[in-house]
C-alpha positions in Angstrom: -119.5 123.9 -108.5 -117.0 121.2 -107.6 -113.5 122.1 -106.6 -111.1 119.6 -108.1 -108.0 118.4 -106.1 -104.6 118.9 -107.7 -103.9 115.7 -109.7 -100.8 113.6 -109.1 -100.2 113.2 -112.7 -97.5 114.8 -114.8 -96.5 115.1 -118.4 -93.2 115.3 -120.3 -92.6 117.2 -123.5 -92.2 114.6 -126.2 -91.1 116.7 -129.0 -90.3 120.4 -129.6 -89.8 121.9 -133.0 -90.6 125.0 -135.0 -92.9 125.6 -138.0 -92.4 128.0 -140.8 -94.0 131.2 -139.8 -92.4 131.5 -136.4 -94.4 128.9 -134.4 -92.8 126.8 -131.7 -94.5 123.5 -131.1 -94.4 121.4 -127.9 -96.1 118.0 -127.9 -97.0 116.2 -124.7 -98.9 113.1 -123.5 -100.7 113.2 -120.1 -101.5 110.0 -118.2 -104.9 110.7 -116.6 -107.6 108.6 -114.8 -110.0 106.7 -117.0 -112.6 107.1 -114.3 -112.2 110.2 -112.1 -114.3 108.5 -109.4 -111.4 106.1 -109.1 -108.4 108.4 -109.4 -105.9 105.7 -108.4 -107.2 103.2 -110.9 -106.7 102.6 -114.6 -105.3 105.5 -116.7 -105.6 106.6 -120.3 -103.3 108.8 -122.3 -104.4 112.3 -123.5 -102.4 114.2 -126.2 -102.1 117.9 -126.4 -100.0 120.1 -128.7 -98.9 123.6 -127.7 -98.2 126.2 -130.4 -96.3 129.3 -129.3 -95.8 132.4 -131.5 -92.2 133.3 -131.3 -92.7 136.9 -132.1 -94.8 137.2 -129.0 -92.4 135.4 -126.7 -88.6 135.3 -127.4 -87.6 133.5 -124.2 -88.9 130.7 -122.1 -89.8 133.2 -119.4 -91.8 135.2 -121.9 -93.5 132.0 -123.1 -94.6 131.3 -119.6 -96.3 134.7 -119.5 -98.4 134.2 -122.6 -102.0 133.4 -121.8 -103.3 130.0 -123.1 -106.2 129.7 -125.4 -107.3 126.0 -125.5 -108.2 123.2 -125.5 -109.7 122.5 -128.8 -110.7 119.3 -130.5 -109.0 116.4 -132.3 -106.7 118.1 -134.8 -103.9 117.3 -137.1 -100.9 119.7 -136.9 -102.7 123.0 -137.0 -102.4 125.3 -140.0 -100.4 128.3 -138.8 -102.7 130.4 -140.8 -106.5 130.3 -140.4 -108.0 130.8 -137.0 -104.9 129.7 -135.2 -103.1 132.7 -136.7 -105.9 135.0 -135.6 -105.5 133.8 -132.0 -101.7 134.0 -132.0 -101.9 137.5 -133.4 -103.8 138.5 -130.2 -100.9 137.4 -128.0 -102.1 133.9 -127.1 -100.3 130.6 -127.2 -102.7 127.8 -128.1 -103.1 124.3 -126.8 -104.7 121.8 -129.2 -106.2 118.8 -127.4 -107.2 115.5 -128.8 -110.0 114.7 -126.4 -110.1 111.2 -124.9 -111.4 108.7 -127.5 -109.9 110.6 -130.5 -106.7 111.2 -132.4 -103.4 110.5 -130.6 -105.1 110.2 -127.2 -106.5 106.8 -126.1 -109.0 106.5 -128.9 -112.0 104.4 -129.4 -111.9 101.6 -132.0 -112.4 97.9 -131.8 -108.6 97.2 -132.0 -107.7 99.7 -129.3 -110.1 98.6 -126.6 -108.4 97.1 -123.5 -108.1 93.4 -123.5 -109.9 93.2 -120.2 -113.2 94.1 -121.9 -114.7 90.7 -122.5 -118.4 91.4 -123.0 -120.6 94.0 -124.6 -121.5 95.3 -121.2 -117.8 95.7 -120.4 -117.4 97.7 -123.6 -120.5 99.8 -122.9 -119.3 100.7 -119.4 -115.9 101.7 -120.8 -117.5 103.9 -123.5 -119.6 105.7 -120.9 -116.4 107.4 -119.6 -115.7 109.2 -122.9 -118.3 112.0 -122.7 -118.0 115.8 -122.1 -118.0 115.4 -118.3 -114.8 113.3 -118.4 -113.2 115.4 -121.2 -113.6 118.5 -119.0 -112.0 116.7 -116.0 -109.1 115.9 -118.3 -108.8 119.6 -119.2 -108.8 120.5 -115.5 -106.0 118.0 -114.8 -104.0 119.3 -117.7 -104.6 122.9 -116.7 -103.3 122.1 -113.2 -100.2 120.5 -114.5 -99.4 123.3 -117.0 -100.5 126.4 -115.0 -100.8 125.2 -111.3 -97.3 126.5 -110.5 -98.2 130.2 -111.2 -98.3 132.3 -108.1 -101.2 134.6 -109.3 -104.5 132.7 -109.2 -105.7 134.5 -112.3 -102.7 133.2 -114.2 -103.8 129.7 -113.4 -106.9 130.1 -115.5 -107.1 129.7 -119.3 -109.4 130.8 -122.1 -111.1 128.1 -124.1 -112.5 128.1 -127.7 -115.1 125.5 -128.4 -116.2 124.8 -132.0 -119.3 122.6 -132.3 -119.0 119.8 -129.7 -116.2 121.8 -128.2 -118.8 124.4 -127.3 -120.9 121.6 -125.7 -117.8 120.8 -123.6 -117.4 124.5 -122.7 -120.9 124.5 -121.2 -120.1 121.5 -119.1 -116.9 123.3 -118.1 -118.8 126.4 -117.1 -121.3 124.3 -115.1 -118.8 122.3 -113.0 -115.3 123.8 -113.2 -115.7 127.5 -114.0 -112.9 128.3 -111.5 -110.5 127.2 -114.2 -111.8 129.6 -116.9 -110.7 133.1 -117.7 -113.0 133.4 -120.7 -115.0 131.3 -123.1 -115.4 131.6 -126.9 -117.8 129.3 -128.8 -118.6 129.0 -132.5 -121.6 126.9 -133.5 -121.4 125.4 -130.1 -124.3 126.7 -127.8 -125.5 123.2 -126.9 -129.2 122.6 -126.4 -129.8 122.4 -122.6 -131.9 119.2 -122.8 -131.8 115.9 -121.1 -132.7 113.8 -124.1 -132.0 114.0 -127.9 -135.6 113.8 -129.1 -136.1 117.7 -129.0 -132.8 118.1 -130.8 -133.7 115.8 -133.7 -137.3 117.1 -133.8 -135.7 120.5 -134.5 -132.7 119.6 -136.7 -134.7 117.3 -139.0 -136.3 120.4 -140.5 -132.9 122.0 -141.1 -131.8 118.8 -142.8 -135.0 118.8 -145.0 -134.2 122.5 -145.9 -130.7 121.6 -146.9 -132.0 118.7 -149.0 -134.4 121.0 -150.8 -131.5 123.5 -151.5 -129.4 120.6 -152.8 -132.1 119.4 -155.2 -132.9 122.9 -156.3 -129.2 123.5 -157.1 -128.7 120.1 -158.7 -132.1 119.1 -160.1 -130.5 116.4 -162.3 -129.7 114.5 -159.1 -133.4 113.9 -158.4 -133.4 111.5 -161.3 -130.4 109.5 -160.2 -132.0 106.9 -158.0 -130.1 104.3 -160.0 -127.4 104.6 -157.4 -129.8 103.6 -154.6 -131.3 100.8 -156.7 -127.8 99.5 -157.5 -126.8 99.5 -153.8 -129.9 97.7 -152.8 -129.4 95.0 -155.4 -125.7 94.5 -154.9 -123.4 93.8 -151.9 -121.0 96.7 -152.4 -118.0 96.7 -150.1 -116.0 99.8 -149.0 -112.3 99.7 -148.6 -112.2 98.5 -145.0 -114.8 95.7 -145.6 -117.9 97.5 -144.6 -121.1 97.6 -146.7 -122.2 100.5 -148.8 -125.9 100.1 -148.4 -128.6 102.6 -149.5 -128.8 103.8 -145.9 -125.1 104.4 -145.8 -125.3 106.3 -149.0 -127.8 108.6 -147.4 -125.3 109.4 -144.6 -123.5 111.6 -147.1 -126.0 114.3 -146.1 -123.9 114.7 -143.0 -121.8 117.1 -145.1 -124.8 119.3 -146.1 -124.3 121.7 -143.1 -120.7 122.6 -144.0 -119.5 125.2 -146.5 -119.5 123.6 -149.9 -120.8 120.4 -148.5 -123.7 120.3 -150.9 -121.3 120.6 -153.8 -119.1 117.8 -152.4 -122.1 115.5 -152.2 -123.2 116.3 -155.7 -119.7 115.5 -157.0 -120.0 112.0 -155.3 -123.5 111.5 -156.7 -122.3 112.6 -160.2 -119.2 110.4 -160.0 -121.2 107.4 -158.9 -123.9 107.9 -161.5 -121.2 108.0 -164.3 -119.5 104.9 -162.9 -122.8 103.0 -163.3 -123.3 104.4 -166.7 -119.8 103.6 -168.0 -118.9 100.5 -166.0 -122.1 99.1 -164.5 -120.5 99.3 -161.0 -119.0 101.7 -158.6 -115.2 102.1 -159.1 -112.6 101.8 -156.3 -111.9 105.6 -156.4 -115.6 106.4 -155.8 -116.0 103.9 -153.0 -112.8 105.1 -151.4 -114.3 108.6 -150.9 -117.1 107.3 -148.7 -115.9 106.6 -145.1 -117.1 107.9 -141.7 -118.5 106.5 -138.5 -119.6 107.4 -134.9 -120.9 105.7 -131.8 -121.2 108.2 -128.9 -123.4 110.8 -130.6 -126.8 110.6 -129.0 -125.4 110.3 -125.5 -124.0 113.8 -125.7 -127.5 115.0 -125.0 -128.5 112.4 -122.3 -129.0 113.1 -118.6 -130.8 110.4 -116.7 -132.6 109.2 -119.8 -132.0 106.7 -122.6 -131.8 107.9 -126.2 -133.4 104.7 -127.6 -132.2 105.5 -131.1 -133.7 108.9 -131.2 -132.7 109.9 -134.7 -134.1 106.7 -136.2 -137.4 107.2 -134.4 -137.6 110.8 -135.5 -137.0 110.1 -139.2 -139.7 107.4 -139.2 -142.2 110.3 -139.4 -140.7 111.7 -142.6 -141.2 109.4 -145.6 -138.7 111.2 -147.9 -135.9 109.6 -145.9 -137.2 106.1 -146.5 -135.9 104.4 -149.6 -138.5 101.6 -149.4 -141.2 104.3 -149.8 -139.5 106.7 -152.2 -138.6 104.0 -154.7 -142.3 103.4 -155.2 -142.9 107.0 -156.2 -142.5 108.9 -159.4 -138.9 109.7 -160.4 -139.6 113.3 -159.7 -139.6 112.5 -156.0 -136.1 112.7 -154.5 -134.7 110.5 -151.7 -133.5 112.8 -148.8 -130.0 112.4 -147.4 -129.7 112.2 -143.6 -127.8 114.6 -141.3 -125.6 114.3 -138.2 -127.4 111.3 -136.9 -126.6 107.7 -135.8 -128.8 104.7 -136.7 -128.8 101.0 -135.7 -128.0 99.9 -139.3 -124.7 101.7 -139.1 -123.4 98.9 -136.8 -124.0 96.4 -139.7 -122.8 98.6 -142.6 -119.6 100.0 -141.0 -116.9 97.4 -140.5 -115.2 99.3 -137.7 -118.5 99.6 -135.8 -119.6 95.9 -136.1 -117.7 94.7 -133.1 -119.4 97.5 -131.1 -122.9 96.7 -132.1 -123.9 95.0 -128.8 -122.4 97.8 -126.8 -124.2 100.4 -128.9 -127.5 98.7 -128.2 -126.8 98.7 -124.4 -125.8 102.4 -124.6 -129.0 103.3 -126.5 -131.1 101.9 -123.7 -128.9 103.1 -120.8 -130.7 105.7 -118.6 -128.1 106.3 -115.9 -126.2 109.1 -117.7 -125.0 111.8 -115.3 -125.4 115.6 -115.6 -123.7 117.5 -118.4 -124.8 121.0 -117.3 -126.1 122.8 -114.2 -128.8 125.3 -114.9 -128.4 127.1 -111.6 -124.7 127.5 -112.1 -125.1 128.7 -115.6 -127.8 131.2 -114.5 -125.2 132.7 -112.1 -122.2 132.4 -114.4 -119.5 135.0 -114.0 -117.2 133.9 -116.8 -117.4 136.0 -119.9 -118.9 133.9 -122.8 -118.7 135.2 -126.4 -120.4 133.2 -129.1 -120.8 133.1 -132.9 -124.2 131.5 -133.8 -125.3 130.6 -137.3 -128.9 131.2 -138.2 -128.8 128.3 -140.7 -126.8 125.8 -138.7 -127.9 122.3 -139.6 -126.2 120.7 -136.6 -126.9 123.0 -133.7 -130.4 124.3 -134.1 -130.5 128.1 -133.9 -133.7 128.3 -131.8 -132.4 125.9 -129.2 -129.1 127.8 -129.2 -130.9 131.0 -128.5 -132.7 129.3 -125.5 -129.2 128.3 -124.3 -127.8 131.8 -124.7 -130.6 133.2 -122.6 -129.9 130.7 -119.8 -126.2 131.4 -119.5 -125.5 134.7 -117.7 -122.8 136.9 -119.2 -123.2 135.6 -122.8 -123.0 137.8 -125.8 -123.5 136.6 -129.4 -122.7 137.5 -133.0 -125.5 136.0 -135.2 -125.1 135.6 -138.9 -126.9 133.9 -141.8 -123.9 134.4 -144.1 -121.9 131.5 -142.7 -122.8 128.0 -141.6 -121.4 125.5 -139.1 -117.9 125.5 -140.5 -117.7 129.3 -140.5 -114.7 129.4 -138.3 -112.6 127.6 -140.9 -114.3 129.2 -143.9 -113.8 132.8 -142.7 -111.6 132.7 -139.7 -110.7 136.4 -139.8 -114.3 137.5 -139.6 -115.3 135.0 -137.0 -112.4 135.4 -134.7 -112.6 139.2 -135.2 -116.2 139.2 -134.1 -115.4 137.1 -131.1 -112.6 139.4 -129.9 -114.8 142.4 -130.6 -117.6 140.9 -128.5 -115.1 140.1 -125.7 -114.5 143.8 -125.2 -118.1 144.3 -124.1 -118.2 147.7 -125.6 -121.6 149.1 -126.4 -123.0 152.0 -128.4 
C-alpha cells in the first residue's frame, strides 16, 4: 500500500447555491497532475460538486462535521430525490466527481486534446493517463484538500459509493490507497480481477446472447425487420454529427439491453426506423438523432501488462448471430443479434468524434505496458468494510466473475438479487441503498 504525500494543489469554491428540497450545493475545480509520476508537470482540471442536506447541518461548523460519501461518476446536477436522497437521509453530505476525461473535468474529445499532441503516439500516451489508477490518485488529492485539515485521522477518511465502473475504481482504491477509506459501497461494480479482457467478454457474450433472446421473444415482429440492416448497408446514412450509421453501429444499440427498460427502448427505435422506411423510404432526422454514443478507453480498464488486441471483436467472431454478412444469407426467421458493452475497430470509422482518435486507438489496443489496477495480496488482507449489491442477471459485470472477486476481497458482504439489473440503483434506489446500509451494520441472525 502506497502512502501518498500531501499534494500542493488547492481548490476554490466556484459557485454555492441551494436547491429546492433543502440542499446546499458547492461546486469546485481542482488543478491536479496529469501524470502523478511527474507531480510538478502538466496539470488537468477535475470538477466535483458537493451536496449538503441543510436539515442535517444548519451551520458551516455542522457542515464540516458531516461525513462525506463520494466520489461518484460523471453526473449532471444530481436529482435531490433518488439515491442521493437516500444517502443524505443517513446524515451524509455527498461529493459528485466528474472523473478525469469526463464531464466538466478535462475531458477526452478530439477538440479538447492539448495542442502539443502532434502524433497518434502522443495522443495514445496522453490517454494512458485516464484510467482508474489515475482517477483514484485524483480522489486522494481531493480528499487531502477537503479533509486533510481535520485533527482526527478517522475524520480525514471518506466513504465511497461506486456504481459500475465506479466499483472498479473502488477496488483500485482499496488496493493502493485504503488508508483514505472509511467504508466502500458498490452496486454492479465488483470488477473482474483479471489482467486481460478476454475472460470478461468470453463470459459476458453469453449474457448479451441471453438478452437478445429475451428481446426477440418479447418482440418477435422485430425478427423480420432486417430491412433496416439492408438499408444501412446499401446507403451512406449520416448521423447528426457527421458520423456514419452503419449496420455495425445499429447493432451497438444492444448496449442498452442490460438496463431497466433497455429492451423496450431499443424496440421503440427499431419500430420507429422500420416505419420510417415503410412510409418515407429513408430514416428521418428524428430517428437518426436518437442514435449517438461512443467510447475509446473501454478494454484497457481490464488490462495489466497485456494488450487487449480488440478483445470484444475477436470474441464475437466465434458467434455468427452477430455477423450481418452471415445472418443476411439465412432465413428471415433468424435474427441479427445486437452487441453489448463492447468496442470495435469499425467504431473509429463510423463515429465522427472517434475518427481523429483511430490511430491512437490502434496503438492502445496493442499496448502491453499497462500498470496494475489491483493488488490481490492487499485485497486479501483488506480491513475496510465493503458492502455490495450484485445483480444475478447483470449483462455488463458478469455475476460469476463478480463472485470470484467478492471471495478475494476480505471483509466483503453482498446482497444478491435477480429482480434488478445493472441500473438497479437508479431504478429502485430505496431498496438498493436500504440493503447497502443494512449490510453495513454487519448484523447477523
